[in-house]
C-alpha positions as a Python dict, from the first residue, in 0.01 Angstrom:
ca = {
    (1, 'M'): (0, 0, 0),
    (2, 'K'): (-181, 266, -205),
    (3, 'L'): (93, 519, -125),
    (4, 'A'): (363, 281, -248),
    (5, 'R'): (166, 212, -567),
    (6, 'E'): (123, 587, -635),
    (7, 'C'): (498, 643, -588),
    (8, 'Y'): (589, 353, -813),
    (9, 'E'): (339, 438, -1086),
    (10, 'N'): (460, 797, -1105),
    (11, 'L'): (832, 741, -1050),
    (12, 'E'): (929, 800, -1413),
    (13, 'R'): (715, 1114, -1436),
    (14, 'V'): (866, 1268, -1121),
    (15, 'N'): (1214, 1173, -1235),
    (16, 'M'): (1156, 1327, -1577),
    (17, 'C'): (1033, 1655, -1422),
    (18, 'A'): (1330, 1677, -1187),
    (19, 'N'): (1578, 1608, -1465),
    (20, 'E'): (1442, 1847, -1728),
    (21, 'P'): (1399, 2223, -1731),
    (22, 'F'): (1112, 2322, -1501),
    (23, 'N'): (770, 2313, -1665),
    (24, 'V'): (470, 2440, -1468),
    (25, 'L'): (212, 2240, -1660),
    (26, 'S'): (373, 1897, -1655),
    (27, 'T'): (483, 1941, -1293),
    (28, 'G'): (139, 2065, -1187),
    (29, 'H'): (-38, 1772, -1350),
    (30, 'I'): (200, 1524, -1188),
    (31, 'L'): (159, 1683, -845),
    (32, 'K'): (-219, 1676, -887),
    (33, 'D'): (-211, 1308, -979),
    (34, 'L'): (19, 1224, -687),
    (35, 'G'): (-191, 1404, -429),
    (36, 'E'): (-77, 1322, -77),
    (37, 'A'): (191, 1085, -212),
    (38, 'R'): (397, 1369, -365),
    (39, 'K'): (662, 1391, -90),
    (40, 'E'): (718, 1017, -85),
    (41, 'A'): (732, 1006, -465),
    (42, 'V'): (1001, 1275, -471),
    (43, 'L'): (1207, 1090, -209),
    (44, 'T'): (1166, 762, -398),
    (45, 'S'): (1273, 931, -721),
    (46, 'M'): (1581, 1075, -549),
    (47, 'C'): (1679, 730, -422),
    (48, 'R'): (1633, 584, -768),
    (49, 'D'): (1845, 862, -921),
    (50, 'Y'): (2121, 796, -671),
    (51, 'I'): (2122, 419, -723),
    (52, 'V'): (2112, 449, -1103),
    (53, 'G'): (2400, 700, -1082),
    (54, 'A'): (2599, 454, -872),
    (55, 'Q'): (2586, 179, -1134),
    (56, 'H'): (2915, 142, -1312),
    (57, 'K'): (2807, -160, -1513),
    (58, 'P'): (2456, -299, -1545),
    (59, 'G'): (2380, -489, -1226),
    (60, 'E'): (2690, -366, -1042),
    (61, 'V'): (2617, -99, -784),
    (62, 'D'): (2879, 85, -579),
    (63, 'Y'): (2722, 110, -233),
    (64, 'T'): (2974, 355, -94),
    (65, 'I'): (2827, 698, -40),
    (66, 'N'): (2956, 960, -279),
    (67, 'A'): (2904, 1289, -93),
    (68, 'A'): (2948, 1505, -403),
    (69, 'A'): (2695, 1305, -604),
    (70, 'M'): (2450, 1309, -313),
    (71, 'S'): (2489, 1687, -270),
    (72, 'A'): (2431, 1747, -641),
    (73, 'L'): (2122, 1526, -634),
    (74, 'I'): (1979, 1702, -329),
    (75, 'A'): (2045, 2042, -489),
    (76, 'K'): (1868, 1935, -811),
    (77, 'Y'): (1556, 1817, -629),
    (78, 'R'): (1562, 2114, -393),
    (79, 'T'): (1563, 2347, -695),
    (80, 'W'): (1271, 2157, -845),
    (81, 'I'): (1073, 2183, -520),
    (82, 'E'): (1156, 2554, -487),
    (83, 'N'): (1034, 2608, -843),
    (84, 'T'): (702, 2442, -758),
    (85, 'E'): (667, 2677, -461),
    (86, 'K'): (756, 2986, -668),
    (87, 'A'): (499, 2884, -928),
    (88, 'K'): (245, 2828, -646),
    (89, 'I'): (175, 2472, -758),
    (90, 'G'): (326, 2278, -467),
    (91, 'D'): (-26, 2183, -358),
    (92, 'A'): (-166, 2135, -708),
    (93, 'D'): (-380, 1848, -583),
    (94, 'K'): (-566, 2096, -361),
    (95, 'I'): (-654, 2342, -638),
    (96, 'K'): (-1030, 2376, -637),
    (97, 'P'): (-1184, 2404, -982),
    (98, 'H'): (-1377, 2724, -1049),
    (99, 'F'): (-1654, 2522, -1216),
    (100, 'D'): (-1779, 2166, -1181),
    (101, 'G'): (-1825, 1954, -1494),
    (102, 'N'): (-2192, 2041, -1553),
    (103, 'S'): (-2129, 2414, -1506),
    (104, 'L'): (-1833, 2397, -1744),
    (105, 'A'): (-2041, 2223, -2009),
    (106, 'K'): (-2303, 2496, -1971),
    (107, 'L'): (-2036, 2768, -1991),
    (108, 'F'): (-1916, 2617, -2320),
    (109, 'G'): (-2271, 2566, -2445),
    (110, 'M'): (-2230, 2189, -2462),
    (111, 'K'): (-2417, 1893, -2324),
    (112, 'P'): (-2244, 1715, -2035),
    (113, 'G'): (-2068, 1402, -2152),
    (114, 'R'): (-1723, 1267, -2231),
    (115, 'V'): (-1597, 1612, -2330),
    (116, 'V'): (-1636, 1732, -1969),
    (117, 'K'): (-1317, 1549, -1869),
    (118, 'H'): (-1128, 1752, -2129),
    (119, 'L'): (-1295, 2075, -2019),
    (120, 'L'): (-1195, 2007, -1657),
    (121, 'S'): (-836, 1938, -1766),
    (122, 'N'): (-831, 2261, -1968),
    (123, 'Q'): (-962, 2452, -1666),
    (124, 'F'): (-694, 2296, -1442),
    (125, 'T'): (-423, 2390, -1693),
    (126, 'W'): (-550, 2748, -1694),
    (127, 'Q'): (-545, 2752, -1314),
    (128, 'L'): (-185, 2627, -1311),
    (129, 'N'): (-88, 2909, -1544),
    (130, 'H'): (-290, 3162, -1341),
    (131, 'P'): (-254, 3052, -976),
    (132, 'T'): (-424, 3369, -848),
    (133, 'G'): (-683, 3376, -1128),
    (134, 'T'): (-1046, 3412, -1028),
    (135, 'K'): (-1362, 3243, -1150),
    (136, 'A'): (-1459, 3563, -1334),
    (137, 'E'): (-1117, 3578, -1505),
    (138, 'Y'): (-1155, 3218, -1620),
    (139, 'E'): (-1504, 3297, -1750),
    (140, 'D'): (-1358, 3592, -1942),
    (141, 'Y'): (-1082, 3368, -2081),
    (142, 'V'): (-1343, 3117, -2197),
    (143, 'A'): (-1554, 3390, -2358),
    (144, 'K'): (-1252, 3515, -2555),
    (145, 'N'): (-1111, 3173, -2646),
    (146, 'K'): (-1413, 2939, -2662),
    (147, 'E'): (-1370, 2848, -3028),
    (148, 'S'): (-1000, 2764, -3003),
    (149, 'I'): (-1054, 2569, -2680),
    (150, 'V'): (-1336, 2362, -2829),
    (151, 'S'): (-1136, 2311, -3148),
    (152, 'S'): (-834, 2183, -2953),
    (153, 'L'): (-1060, 1952, -2752),
    (154, 'M'): (-1202, 1805, -3071),
    (155, 'D'): (-846, 1747, -3197),
    (156, 'E'): (-769, 1547, -2879),
    (157, 'K'): (-1057, 1304, -2932),
}
């Protein structure tokens, strides 16, 4: 039941990613949110795309299989999946953060609190952009960009 709910709740997001130019950040965040449900969500999104494409008038669906449309759809999703693999974000839900929330707050010289969620999200975004980046490299990034990161976090509040 949980798997079906995850697929349904993220259907539009998966569909949007597959139908727009590839974006590492939005795709990585979606894959993280989906976790183990990512394969099922992609298959569900493909089915939805196919059914929506088969509607000639609202409510009227042509149930005959259109091989060309199906091939194009499979190619589109295959390209999207290949792009996630090239970007090394196919298992985004398994990316281990370099720092936990308390350590991040300390690194930024802040008290733990509501801002930690934003700091964790910022760290995850950095890790998506730097899939082979190390803890020391992230620390260096923070040291060089602390003010702009904190400023952008305050803008989000």
